[in-house]
Every structure is written in C-alpha cells, then in structure tokens.
C-alpha positions as CSV (number, residue, x, y, z in Angstrom):
1,X,-9.0,-13.2,-2.4
2,X,-5.9,-11.3,-1.3
3,X,-2.5,-12.9,-1.9
4,X,0.5,-11.5,0.1
5,X,3.9,-11.6,-1.4
6,X,6.9,-10.9,0.7
7,X,9.6,-9.7,-1.2
8,X,13.1,-7.9,-1.7
9,X,15.6,-7.1,1.0
10,X,13.1,-4.9,3.1
11,X,10.6,-8.0,3.3
12,X,8.0,-5.6,1.8
13,X,4.6,-7.0,1.5
14,X,3.1,-6.7,-2.3
15,X,-0.4,-7.9,-2.6
16,X,-2.7,-9.2,-5.3
17,X,-6.4,-8.6,-5.0
18,X,-8.5,-10.9,-7.1
19,X,-11.8,-11.1,-7.8
20,X,-12.3,-14.8,-8.9
21,X,-15.9,-14.4,-10.4
22,X,-14.7,-11.7,-12.5
23,X,-11.2,-13.0,-13.3
24,X,-9.8,-9.7,-12.5
25,X,-7.1,-8.4,-10.0
26,X,-5.2,-5.7,-8.6
27,X,-1.7,-5.4,-7.9
28,X,-0.5,-3.5,-5.0
29,X,2.9,-2.0,-4.2
30,X,4.9,-4.1,-6.5
31,X,8.5,-4.3,-4.8
32,X,12.0,-5.1,-5.5
33,X,11.0,-8.9,-6.7
34,X,8.8,-8.1,-9.8
35,X,9.2,-11.6,-11.5
36,X,7.8,-13.4,-8.4
37,X,5.0,-10.9,-8.5
38,X,4.2,-11.5,-11.8
39,X,4.5,-15.1,-11.3
40,X,2.0,-15.0,-8.6
41,X,-0.4,-12.7,-10.7
42,X,0.0,-15.4,-13.7
43,X,-1.2,-18.2,-11.1
44,X,-4.3,-16.6,-10.5
45,X,-5.3,-16.5,-14.2
46,X,-6.9,-13.1,-13.5
47,X,-6.6,-10.1,-15.7
48,X,-4.7,-6.9,-13.9
49,X,-6.7,-4.1,-14.1
50,X,-4.7,-1.6,-12.1
51,X,-1.4,-1.4,-10.1
52,X,-2.3,0.6,-6.7
53,X,0.4,2.3,-4.8
54,X,0.1,3.0,-1.1
55,X,2.7,5.3,-1.3
56,X,6.2,5.8,-3.3
57,X,9.0,4.9,-1.1
58,X,11.6,2.8,-2.9
59,X,10.7,-0.9,-1.5
60,X,7.0,-0.4,-2.4
61,X,7.5,0.7,-6.2
62,X,10.7,-0.7,-7.5
63,X,8.8,-3.5,-9.7
64,X,6.5,-0.7,-11.2
65,X,8.2,-0.6,-14.4
66,X,8.7,-4.4,-15.2
67,X,4.9,-4.9,-13.8
68,X,3.4,-2.3,-15.7
69,X,5.2,-3.2,-18.9
70,X,4.3,-6.6,-18.7
71,X,0.4,-6.4,-17.7
72,X,-0.3,-3.0,-19.2
73,X,-2.0,-2.0,-16.2
74,X,-2.8,1.5,-15.1
75,X,-0.6,3.0,-12.3
76,X,-2.5,4.7,-9.3
77,X,-0.5,7.0,-6.9
78,X,-1.6,9.9,-4.7
79,X,-0.1,13.2,-6.2
80,X,1.5,14.3,-2.7
81,X,3.9,11.4,-3.2
82,X,4.9,12.2,-6.7
83,X,8.1,13.9,-5.7
84,X,9.0,10.6,-4.0
85,X,8.1,8.6,-6.9
86,X,10.2,10.8,-9.2
87,X,13.3,10.5,-6.8
88,X,12.9,6.7,-6.8
89,X,16.7,6.4,-8.2
90,X,18.0,8.5,-5.6
91,X,16.0,6.5,-3.0
92,X,17.6,3.3,-4.3
93,X,21.0,4.7,-4.2
94,X,20.6,5.6,-0.3
95,X,20.2,2.1,0.4
96,X,22.6,0.6,-2.2
97,X,19.8,-0.6,-4.5
98,X,19.7,-0.6,-8.2
99,X,16.7,1.2,-9.8
100,X,15.7,2.3,-13.5
101,X,16.4,5.9,-14.5
102,X,12.9,6.8,-14.2
103,X,9.5,5.0,-13.4
104,X,6.4,5.2,-15.7
105,X,4.5,8.3,-15.2
106,X,1.2,7.5,-13.0
107,X,-1.9,7.1,-15.0
108,X,-4.4,8.1,-12.2
109,X,-4.4,10.0,-9.0
110,X,-5.5,8.3,-5.7
111,X,-8.0,10.7,-4.4
112,X,-9.4,10.5,-0.9
113,X,-12.8,9.2,-0.6
114,X,-13.1,7.9,-4.2
115,X,-13.4,4.1,-4.9
116,X,-11.3,1.7,-6.8
117,X,-12.7,-1.2,-8.5
118,X,-11.3,-4.8,-9.4
119,X,-14.1,-6.9,-10.8
120,X,-16.9,-6.5,-8.2
121,X,-15.1,-5.3,-5.2
122,X,-14.5,-1.7,-4.3
123,X,-11.9,0.0,-2.1
124,X,-12.2,3.3,-0.7
125,X,-9.2,5.5,-0.8
126,X,-8.3,7.4,2.4
127,X,-5.4,9.6,2.4
128,X,-3.5,8.9,5.8
129,X,-0.3,11.3,5.8
130,X,2.6,11.1,8.1
131,X,4.6,8.1,6.9
132,X,4.8,10.2,3.5
133,X,2.9,12.7,2.6
134,X,0.8,10.7,-0.1
135,X,0.3,7.6,1.9
136,X,-3.1,6.1,1.4
137,X,-5.0,3.1,3.1
138,X,-7.3,1.2,0.8
139,X,-10.3,0.0,2.7
140,X,-12.6,-2.7,1.2
141,X,-15.4,-5.1,2.6
142,X,-13.9,-6.3,5.8
143,X,-10.2,-5.4,5.1
144,X,-8.1,-2.5,4.5
145,X,-4.4,-2.3,3.0
146,X,-2.6,-0.1,5.1
147,X,0.7,0.5,3.3
148,X,3.2,1.6,6.1
149,X,0.8,3.6,8.1
150,X,-0.1,0.9,10.6
151,X,1.5,-2.5,11.4
152,X,1.0,-5.4,13.9
153,X,2.3,-3.9,17.1
154,X,3.8,-0.9,15.4
155,X,3.4,2.0,13.3
156,X,5.2,3.6,10.3
157,X,8.6,5.5,10.5
158,X,8.3,9.1,10.6
159,X,12.1,9.9,10.3
160,X,12.3,9.9,6.3
161,X,11.6,12.9,4.2
162,X,8.0,14.2,4.5
163,X,7.4,12.0,7.8
164,X,5.5,13.5,10.7
165,X,4.9,11.5,13.9
166,X,1.7,13.7,15.1
167,X,0.1,13.6,11.5
168,X,0.6,9.7,11.4
169,X,-1.1,9.3,14.7
170,X,-3.9,11.6,13.6
171,X,-4.3,9.5,10.3
172,X,-4.4,6.3,12.0
173,X,-7.2,7.4,14.5
174,X,-9.2,9.2,11.8
175,X,-9.1,6.7,8.8
176,X,-8.3,3.3,10.6
177,X,-9.4,3.4,14.4
178,X,-12.9,4.3,12.7
179,X,-13.1,0.8,11.2
180,X,-15.2,-2.1,13.0
181,X,-12.8,-4.0,15.3
182,X,-13.0,-7.1,13.0
183,X,-11.5,-5.5,10.0
184,X,-8.4,-7.5,9.0
185,X,-5.4,-5.2,8.1
186,X,-2.9,-6.0,5.7
187,X,0.3,-4.2,6.3
188,X,3.3,-3.1,3.9
189,X,5.7,-5.3,6.2
190,X,5.0,-8.1,8.6
191,X,1.8,-10.2,9.3
192,X,-1.8,-9.2,9.1
193,X,-3.5,-8.1,12.0
194,X,-7.1,-6.5,12.9
195,X,-8.4,-3.0,14.0
196,X,-9.6,-4.3,17.4
197,X,-6.0,-6.1,18.2
198,X,-4.0,-3.0,17.3
199,X,-6.6,-0.6,19.4
200,X,-5.9,-3.1,22.3
201,X,-2.2,-4.0,22.1
202,X,-0.2,-1.6,19.8
203,X,1.8,0.6,22.3
204,X,1.4,3.6,19.9
205,X,-2.1,3.7,20.0
206,X,-3.1,3.2,23.7
207,X,-5.1,6.1,24.9
208,X,-6.6,7.1,21.4
209,X,-10.0,7.3,21.6
210,X,-12.3,5.7,18.9
211,X,-14.0,8.4,16.7
212,X,-17.6,7.7,16.1
C-alpha cells in the first residue's frame, strides 16, 4: 500500500509505503508538515524502518528532523545531494521558510542498483540526475516513486543549482521509459500517472525512443 500525503506550501507529496503483512513502513520525502505525516504513519499501525529521500530540495526534507526523532528510522540519501541537504537552512531562507539549523546526518547512502526493503517489498534505487545531482527514483513491483524527476504531463525543473535539462531527459529515458507502460508513477508533486501515459502525452518526452 502506498499512501500519498500532499503537504506544505509547495504541495509536495510525501509517501508512506506499507507492507501490511509485515506491519512495516517506509516514509518517503517527509516535507514541511511533519505532524501530518507522522499522524498518517501512526494511522497505519506499521513500524517505520526507513526515511527514503528522493532528493534534498527543501520541500522534500523539512520534516526529516521531526520524523527521524519521533520514529528512530534511519535516513537514506544519495551522496551527490549531500551539499543540498546540508544547505537546507539556506534553501529555506530563499523561499521565506523556517528551517532547523541542521538536519540529522544521513545514516545510509542511496546506491544505484541496490535495493531497499520494507517488509517483503523491495525497491530498486535508480540514480536519475538532472533535477538535482543526487535525484533517485525508487522502483518497486509495478510502481515507481519518481521524486521531482517526472510528473504527470511535465518534468522536474532544471533551473536550480545542480540542474541540467539534457541530463534529466537522459535519466528519464534510461531509468523510467524502460519500465513497462502499466507502471504507476508516484511523483513529488501532483497526481499519479503511468509510464505509458507519459510516453504518449508528455510534451517533454515526445520523440524519445524506448530503450530495450
């Protein structure tokens, strides 16, 4: 079960991935409204086993201190986004948001090709830079959590520090368009979509070939 939690001034989507049989969960991208996210976690009755960050932009990580303190779950982040993560107070100031002086040091590195587990569910880490240097997508059975790499009808912005449009398009083609068309995509903002729908209708992806 995947629970989507829109929150904060940027309407960022946090997620809770629940293995109901094992009664374990992972919290993905806990954003600004940590209290709301923790409430949703508590409603599941599942034990948090990880805080998985798709990238380190401020709207996706502001809740990390409170969520990590309350749950004791380890934090996972790709090391290429560590400079952004350490600069969250500065990021927050750019947008007029409050932020703690520092975030908890990540416990584990996201590594391309490795798998994260919650109960019996396994998610492959796919490094997909372009929106940020350390952006990752998390690919599970029939689903992918794309962070801000790909949205319904759009793609992640590339005008922030570390962004690169050509790199982002390459990441999408390599890491997401290779998935089956029926794969459900859960994005960092907006509604869910599918690989097939984006392949056919996303104006940024038209003309891209599917890599076998």
